[in-house]
C-alpha positions as CSV (number, residue, x, y, z in Angstrom):
1,X,25.7,-1.6,-1.3
2,X,22.8,-0.2,0.7
3,X,21.4,-3.2,2.7
4,X,18.2,-1.3,3.5
5,X,17.1,-0.9,-0.1
6,X,14.5,-3.4,-1.3
7,X,15.2,-6.3,-3.6
8,X,11.7,-7.1,-4.6
9,X,9.5,-4.2,-3.4
10,X,9.4,-1.5,-6.0
11,X,11.2,1.8,-5.4
12,X,12.9,4.3,-7.7
13,X,16.6,4.2,-8.2
14,X,17.1,7.2,-5.9
15,X,15.4,10.2,-4.3
16,X,12.0,10.6,-2.7
17,X,8.8,8.7,-3.6
18,X,5.3,8.6,-2.0
19,X,1.8,7.8,-3.2
20,X,1.2,5.2,-6.0
21,X,-0.8,6.8,-8.8
22,X,-3.0,5.6,-11.6
23,X,-2.2,1.9,-11.8
24,X,-3.6,0.7,-15.2
25,X,-3.3,-2.4,-17.4
26,X,-2.2,-1.7,-21.0
27,X,-1.6,-4.6,-23.4
28,X,-1.4,-7.0,-20.5
29,X,1.2,-5.0,-18.6
30,X,0.6,-3.2,-15.3
31,X,1.7,0.5,-15.5
32,X,2.3,2.1,-12.1
33,X,2.8,5.9,-11.6
34,X,3.9,7.4,-8.4
35,X,4.7,10.7,-6.6
36,X,8.4,11.4,-7.1
37,X,11.0,14.1,-6.5
38,X,13.6,14.0,-9.3
39,X,15.9,16.4,-7.4
40,X,16.3,14.9,-3.9
41,X,15.4,12.5,-1.2
42,X,12.9,14.9,0.5
43,X,9.3,15.7,-0.4
44,X,8.9,18.3,-3.1
45,X,8.8,19.0,-6.9
46,X,6.0,16.5,-7.2
47,X,6.3,14.6,-10.5
48,X,4.7,11.4,-11.7
49,X,7.3,8.7,-11.9
50,X,6.5,5.7,-14.0
51,X,7.3,1.9,-14.1
52,X,5.8,-1.1,-15.7
53,X,5.5,-4.8,-14.8
54,X,4.5,-7.7,-17.1
55,X,3.7,-10.1,-14.3
56,X,2.8,-7.7,-11.4
57,X,6.0,-8.4,-9.6
58,X,9.0,-7.7,-11.9
59,X,9.4,-4.0,-12.6
60,X,11.1,-1.9,-15.3
61,X,11.8,1.8,-14.7
62,X,10.5,4.2,-17.3
63,X,10.9,8.0,-17.8
64,X,8.7,10.3,-15.7
65,X,5.2,10.8,-17.1
66,X,4.1,14.2,-15.8
67,X,6.1,17.2,-14.6
68,X,4.9,20.4,-12.8
69,X,5.3,22.7,-15.8
70,X,2.0,24.5,-16.3
71,X,0.5,27.5,-14.4
72,X,-2.2,25.3,-12.9
73,X,0.2,22.6,-11.7
74,X,3.5,24.5,-11.2
75,X,3.5,23.6,-7.4
76,X,3.0,19.9,-8.1
77,X,1.3,17.2,-10.1
78,X,-0.4,15.5,-7.1
79,X,-2.0,12.1,-7.0
80,X,-4.7,10.7,-9.2
81,X,-5.8,7.8,-11.4
82,X,-5.6,6.5,-15.0
83,X,-8.5,5.3,-17.1
84,X,-8.6,3.8,-20.6
85,X,-10.8,5.6,-23.1
86,X,-10.8,5.0,-26.9
87,X,-7.8,2.8,-26.5
88,X,-5.7,5.5,-24.9
89,X,-4.7,6.1,-21.2
90,X,-6.2,9.2,-19.7
91,X,-4.6,10.5,-16.4
92,X,-6.8,12.4,-14.0
93,X,-4.7,14.2,-11.4
94,X,-4.6,17.1,-9.0
95,X,-2.8,20.3,-10.0
96,X,-1.4,22.6,-7.4
97,X,-2.0,25.5,-6.5
98,X,-4.9,25.9,-5.9
99,X,-5.9,22.3,-5.9
100,X,-7.8,21.5,-9.1
101,X,-8.4,18.4,-11.1
102,X,-6.6,18.1,-14.5
103,X,-6.4,15.8,-17.5
104,X,-3.5,14.4,-19.5
105,X,-3.9,12.0,-22.4
106,X,-1.2,9.4,-23.4
107,X,-0.3,7.5,-26.5
108,X,-1.2,3.9,-26.9
109,X,1.8,2.5,-24.9
110,X,1.8,5.2,-22.3
111,X,5.3,6.4,-23.2
112,X,4.2,10.0,-23.6
113,X,1.4,12.2,-22.2
114,X,0.0,15.6,-23.3
115,X,-1.9,17.8,-20.8
116,X,-5.3,18.8,-21.9
117,X,-5.3,22.4,-23.4
118,X,-8.3,23.5,-21.3
119,X,-7.1,22.3,-17.9
120,X,-8.2,22.5,-15.2
121,X,-11.3,20.3,-15.8
122,X,-12.8,20.6,-12.2
123,X,-12.5,23.5,-9.8
124,X,-14.0,24.2,-6.4
125,X,-17.4,25.8,-6.4
126,X,-17.4,29.5,-5.5
127,X,-17.5,30.2,-1.8
128,X,-16.4,26.8,-0.7
129,X,-14.0,26.7,2.2
130,X,-12.4,23.2,1.9
131,X,-9.4,21.7,3.8
132,X,-8.3,20.0,0.6
133,X,-9.6,19.0,-2.9
134,X,-7.4,16.3,-4.4
135,X,-6.6,12.7,-5.4
136,X,-9.3,11.7,-7.9
137,X,-10.1,8.0,-8.1
138,X,-12.3,6.7,-11.0
139,X,-14.8,3.9,-11.7
140,X,-17.3,3.2,-14.4
141,X,-21.0,3.2,-13.8
142,X,-24.0,3.5,-16.2
143,X,-21.8,4.1,-19.2
144,X,-20.1,7.1,-17.5
145,X,-16.9,7.7,-15.6
146,X,-17.3,8.7,-11.9
147,X,-14.5,10.0,-9.6
148,X,-14.3,10.4,-5.9
149,X,-12.3,13.4,-4.8
150,X,-10.9,13.7,-1.3
151,X,-11.9,16.7,0.7
152,X,-12.9,18.1,4.1
153,X,-14.1,21.0,6.1
154,X,-11.5,22.3,8.5
155,X,-12.2,21.4,12.1
156,X,-15.5,19.7,11.2
157,X,-15.2,16.5,9.0
158,X,-13.6,14.7,6.1
159,X,-15.6,13.5,3.1
160,X,-15.3,12.6,-0.6
161,X,-17.1,14.4,-3.4
162,X,-18.5,12.5,-6.4
163,X,-18.3,13.8,-10.0
164,X,-19.3,12.2,-13.3
165,X,-18.5,12.7,-17.0
166,X,-19.1,11.2,-20.4
167,X,-15.9,12.5,-22.1
168,X,-13.5,13.0,-19.1
169,X,-13.4,16.7,-20.0
170,X,-16.7,18.1,-18.8
171,X,-17.8,17.1,-15.3
172,X,-20.9,17.3,-13.1
173,X,-20.8,17.2,-9.3
174,X,-23.2,14.5,-8.1
175,X,-22.8,15.1,-4.4
176,X,-20.9,13.5,-1.5
177,X,-20.1,9.7,-1.5
178,X,-20.0,9.7,2.3
179,X,-18.5,11.7,5.1
180,X,-17.0,11.3,8.6
181,X,-17.8,13.2,11.8
182,X,-14.3,13.5,13.4
183,X,-13.2,17.1,13.6
184,X,-9.6,16.0,14.0
185,X,-9.6,14.1,10.7
186,X,-11.0,16.9,8.6
187,X,-9.3,15.8,5.3
188,X,-9.7,12.5,3.5
189,X,-6.8,11.8,1.2
190,X,-6.6,9.3,-1.6
191,X,-10.1,7.9,-1.6
192,X,-10.3,4.5,-3.3
193,X,-13.9,3.3,-4.0
194,X,-14.2,-0.5,-4.5
195,X,-17.5,-1.9,-5.7
196,X,-18.7,-5.5,-5.7
197,X,-21.3,-7.3,-7.8
198,X,-23.7,-7.8,-4.9
199,X,-24.1,-4.0,-4.3
200,X,-21.7,-3.8,-1.4
201,X,-18.7,-1.5,-1.5
202,X,-15.7,-0.4,0.5
203,X,-14.1,3.1,0.6
204,X,-10.5,3.3,1.6
205,X,-9.3,6.7,2.8
206,X,-5.9,7.9,4.1
207,X,-6.2,10.1,7.2
208,X,-3.6,12.8,7.6
209,X,-3.3,13.0,11.4
210,X,-3.5,9.3,12.0
211,X,-1.1,8.7,9.1
212,X,-2.8,5.4,8.3
213,X,-5.4,3.9,6.0
214,X,-9.0,3.2,7.1
215,X,-11.9,1.4,5.4
216,X,-15.6,1.9,5.4
217,X,-17.8,-1.0,4.3
218,X,-21.4,-0.9,3.3
219,X,-24.0,-0.7,0.6
220,X,-23.8,1.6,-2.4
221,X,-27.0,3.1,-4.0
222,X,-28.0,6.4,-5.6
223,X,-24.3,7.4,-5.7
224,X,-23.9,7.3,-2.0
225,X,-22.2,4.8,0.3
226,X,-24.2,3.8,3.4
227,X,-21.4,2.5,5.4
228,X,-20.3,1.5,8.9
229,X,-17.7,3.3,10.9
230,X,-14.1,3.7,9.8
231,X,-11.9,0.8,10.7
232,X,-8.1,0.3,10.3
233,X,-7.2,-1.2,7.0
234,X,-3.6,-1.9,8.0
235,X,-2.4,-2.5,11.6
236,X,1.1,-1.0,11.1
237,X,2.7,2.4,10.7
238,X,4.1,2.4,7.1
239,X,1.1,1.9,4.8
240,X,-0.4,4.9,3.2
241,X,-2.2,6.4,0.2
242,X,-2.9,3.1,-1.6
243,X,-4.2,2.9,-5.1
244,X,-6.4,0.2,-6.6
245,X,-6.8,-1.4,-10.1
246,X,-9.0,-4.2,-11.4
247,X,-7.1,-6.7,-13.5
248,X,-8.5,-8.2,-16.7
249,X,-9.1,-11.5,-14.8
250,X,-11.3,-9.7,-12.3
251,X,-8.9,-9.5,-9.4
252,X,-8.8,-6.2,-7.5
253,X,-5.2,-5.3,-6.7
254,X,-4.1,-2.7,-4.3
255,X,-0.6,-1.1,-3.8
256,X,0.4,1.3,-1.0
257,X,3.2,3.6,-0.2
258,X,5.5,2.3,2.5
259,X,6.7,5.5,4.2
260,X,9.7,5.8,6.4
261,X,8.9,5.4,10.1
262,X,11.9,7.3,11.6
263,X,13.3,10.8,10.7
264,X,16.6,11.5,9.1
265,X,16.3,8.9,6.3
266,X,17.1,11.4,3.6
267,X,20.8,11.0,4.3
268,X,20.6,7.6,2.5
269,X,19.8,9.4,-0.8
270,X,16.3,7.8,-1.0
271,X,13.1,7.5,0.9
272,X,10.0,5.4,0.4
273,X,9.0,2.2,-1.5
274,X,5.9,0.4,-2.5
275,X,4.2,-2.5,-0.9
276,X,4.0,-5.7,-2.8
277,X,0.7,-5.9,-4.8
278,X,-2.1,-7.1,-2.7
279,X,-5.3,-8.8,-3.8
280,X,-8.4,-7.4,-2.2
281,X,-10.6,-10.1,-0.7
282,X,-14.3,-9.7,0.3
283,X,-15.5,-11.8,3.3
284,X,-19.0,-12.9,4.3
285,X,-19.3,-10.2,7.0
286,X,-19.1,-7.5,4.4
287,X,-15.6,-6.5,5.2
288,X,-12.5,-6.7,3.0
289,X,-9.0,-7.8,3.6
290,X,-5.9,-8.4,1.6
291,X,-3.5,-11.1,0.6
292,X,-0.3,-11.1,-1.5
293,X,-0.9,-11.6,-5.3
294,X,-0.2,-15.2,-6.3
295,X,2.5,-14.0,-8.7
296,X,4.8,-13.1,-5.7
297,X,5.7,-16.8,-5.6
298,X,7.5,-16.3,-8.9
299,X,10.2,-14.5,-7.0
300,X,11.0,-17.5,-4.8
301,X,14.7,-18.0,-5.5
302,X,15.6,-20.8,-3.1
303,X,13.6,-22.7,-0.5
304,X,15.7,-22.5,2.7
305,X,13.5,-24.6,4.9
306,X,10.4,-26.8,4.8
307,X,9.0,-28.5,8.0
308,X,5.6,-29.7,9.1
309,X,3.8,-31.1,12.1
310,X,5.8,-30.1,15.1
311,X,5.4,-28.2,18.3
312,X,7.3,-25.0,19.2
313,X,8.6,-24.5,22.7
314,X,10.4,-21.8,24.6
315,X,14.1,-21.8,24.2
316,X,14.0,-23.5,20.8
317,X,14.7,-22.0,17.4
318,X,12.9,-23.7,14.5
319,X,14.9,-21.5,12.1
320,X,18.3,-22.2,13.6
321,X,21.2,-21.6,11.1
322,X,19.1,-19.5,8.7
323,X,20.1,-16.0,7.7
324,X,18.4,-13.6,5.3
325,X,17.4,-10.0,4.8
326,X,15.2,-10.7,1.8
327,X,12.8,-13.6,2.4
328,X,9.3,-14.9,2.8
329,X,8.4,-16.9,5.9
330,X,5.0,-18.8,5.5
331,X,3.4,-20.9,8.2
332,X,0.2,-22.3,9.5
333,X,0.0,-22.9,13.3
334,X,-2.4,-23.4,16.2
335,X,-1.7,-21.2,19.2
336,X,-4.8,-22.1,21.1
337,X,-5.9,-19.8,23.9
338,X,-2.5,-20.0,25.8
339,X,0.2,-19.9,23.1
340,X,2.3,-17.0,22.0
341,X,4.5,-17.2,18.9
342,X,7.7,-15.1,18.5
343,X,9.5,-14.6,15.2
344,X,12.7,-12.6,15.4
345,X,14.1,-11.0,12.2
346,X,17.3,-9.1,11.5
347,X,18.8,-10.7,14.7
348,X,22.4,-10.0,15.4
349,X,24.5,-12.9,16.7
350,X,24.0,-12.0,20.4
351,X,20.6,-10.4,19.9
352,X,21.7,-6.8,20.4
353,X,19.7,-5.9,17.3
354,X,16.4,-7.6,16.3
355,X,12.8,-7.0,15.2
356,X,10.2,-9.2,16.8
357,X,6.9,-10.3,15.3
358,X,4.5,-11.5,18.1
359,X,1.3,-13.5,17.6
360,X,-0.7,-13.5,20.9
361,X,-3.0,-16.5,20.9
362,X,-4.7,-15.3,24.1
363,X,-5.8,-12.0,22.7
364,X,-5.9,-13.0,19.0
365,X,-3.5,-10.2,18.1
366,X,-0.4,-9.5,16.0
367,X,2.3,-7.1,16.9
368,X,5.8,-5.9,15.8
369,X,8.4,-4.5,18.0
370,X,11.1,-2.8,15.9
371,X,12.7,-0.4,18.4
372,X,15.8,-2.6,18.8
373,X,16.2,-2.6,15.0
374,X,16.2,1.1,14.2
375,X,12.4,1.3,13.7
376,X,9.7,3.2,15.5
377,X,10.0,2.8,19.3
378,X,6.4,1.9,19.9
379,X,4.9,-1.5,19.4
380,X,2.5,-1.6,16.4
381,X,-0.3,-4.0,15.6
382,X,-3.7,-5.0,16.8
383,X,-6.5,-7.6,17.0
384,X,-7.2,-10.1,14.2
385,X,-10.0,-12.4,13.4
386,X,-9.2,-15.4,15.6
387,X,-9.4,-18.9,14.1
388,X,-8.3,-22.3,15.2
389,X,-5.6,-22.4,12.6
390,X,-3.7,-19.2,11.8
391,X,-2.1,-18.6,8.5
392,X,0.9,-16.2,8.6
393,X,3.0,-14.9,5.7
394,X,5.9,-12.5,6.5
395,X,7.9,-10.7,3.9
396,X,11.2,-9.2,4.8
397,X,13.0,-7.1,2.2
398,X,15.8,-4.8,3.4
399,X,14.0,-2.2,5.5
400,X,10.5,-3.4,4.4
401,X,8.4,-5.7,6.6
402,X,4.9,-6.8,5.5
403,X,2.8,-9.3,7.4
404,X,-0.4,-11.0,6.2
405,X,-2.7,-12.9,8.7
406,X,-5.3,-15.3,7.4
407,X,-5.4,-13.6,4.0
408,X,-7.2,-10.8,5.8
409,X,-5.4,-8.5,8.2
410,X,-2.1,-6.8,7.2
411,X,0.6,-5.2,9.2
412,X,3.2,-3.0,7.4
413,X,6.2,-1.4,9.0
414,X,9.9,-0.7,8.5
415,X,13.1,-2.0,10.1
416,X,16.6,-0.4,9.8
417,X,19.2,-2.8,11.1
418,X,22.7,-1.2,11.2
419,X,25.0,-4.2,12.1
420,X,26.6,-6.4,9.5
421,X,25.6,-9.5,11.4
422,X,21.9,-8.5,11.7
423,X,20.5,-11.1,9.4
424,X,19.6,-14.0,11.7
425,X,16.2,-15.6,12.0
426,X,14.6,-17.1,15.1
427,X,11.2,-18.8,15.7
428,X,10.0,-20.0,19.1
429,X,6.9,-20.0,21.3
430,X,5.6,-19.8,24.8
431,X,2.8,-22.0,26.0
432,X,3.2,-24.5,23.2
433,X,2.3,-23.7,19.6
434,X,1.5,-26.5,17.2
435,X,3.0,-25.8,13.7
436,X,1.3,-27.6,10.8
437,X,3.5,-26.1,8.1
438,X,6.6,-23.9,7.9
439,X,8.4,-22.8,4.8
440,X,11.1,-20.2,4.2
441,X,12.2,-18.9,0.8
442,X,15.0,-16.6,-0.2
443,X,13.5,-14.0,-2.5
444,X,14.9,-13.0,-5.9
445,X,14.9,-9.6,-7.6
446,X,11.7,-7.8,-8.4
447,X,13.3,-6.0,-11.3
448,X,13.4,-7.2,-14.9
449,X,17.1,-6.4,-15.1
450,X,17.9,-7.8,-11.7
451,X,19.0,-4.4,-10.4
452,X,17.5,-1.8,-8.0
453,X,19.6,1.3,-7.9
């Protein structure tokens, strides 16, 4: 058994996966597509894998939905979206090469898709020299379907085009949604445009050189986003190319690709997994954050610990005797302006191997050090919105580590423990940290059949 595979994060049974594609709700079930290599654990042969969940968190694997089998997509069916029209799922995706936008129409239950006979439906305008032209993301406006397409000018800037259509087959370019001014980040991948009823909006883009996701928050009018500067949307090093869906109950849910953070992982026979579904939350300052969907609690298999109202000190371990590789640790605490909280995960008996989550109350910052647990050598993390009481939720699942701070900031990274005894947990503090509530759950399977490869 591969201890680094996930128990409750979605991943295919084997081989390579990357971007989530076209999440869509059909008959109350969430369908998720994703970039997949059917033939190996390295990037290539880009195909649309397919899975479905009835409750957002328990997945069933389905046959692949799209294959690179046409002249316009023979080099890959790249990322895109899925929209419902006339009761049927319509996939908008990027065919390669060259990069063009294409259409495939599914049957009512999304078990089979046919590519549109007149693909491609959108091509670059003559004479344009673009650094990319891919990853359509759709929304509805004024009775029409709009899409943002990621692009950029080499050595100049990244930006997102806007197109619109009445029938999903014939498209008109509207203009640019917004653009950046960084010549180093001259290609915006996987634009996700999220609109709110008050006229505000957020654009998520994945930046190739930074290998991370950034957000732009602002006001949307006349098909343009008047936004502030790019800001990190995740503080870690393993969250990329997210895709977003609005559920029937109005919640906006986002899922990202958790990429590997160290080389050589293809020897395991698989690479990549998905984040747990995250609900997008809008705050009074106009920015958005994320929290785990409420349904994740359905995977709580056993409560390992419940404590409240105590103070953490140096040299103590509030999690003494607990061992897990697949758990949720949830706590509320007050670090004040002097306290620093330490949470050690995947700790071997003598501490030769461990990953450390650090909350610095002095700086109001969250960090992870995973170098002693097979992860990236550098510390990852950053500043958070400081509050008197901090709410922290930590999800450990094989090699997946996701952290949520105050239902706002997130930090996503990977850990690769190699020792059999690296399953210990330790929680302590320096400077005195008051804990209001601490709970630990062992997590059950995120698969309908209880299996994951």
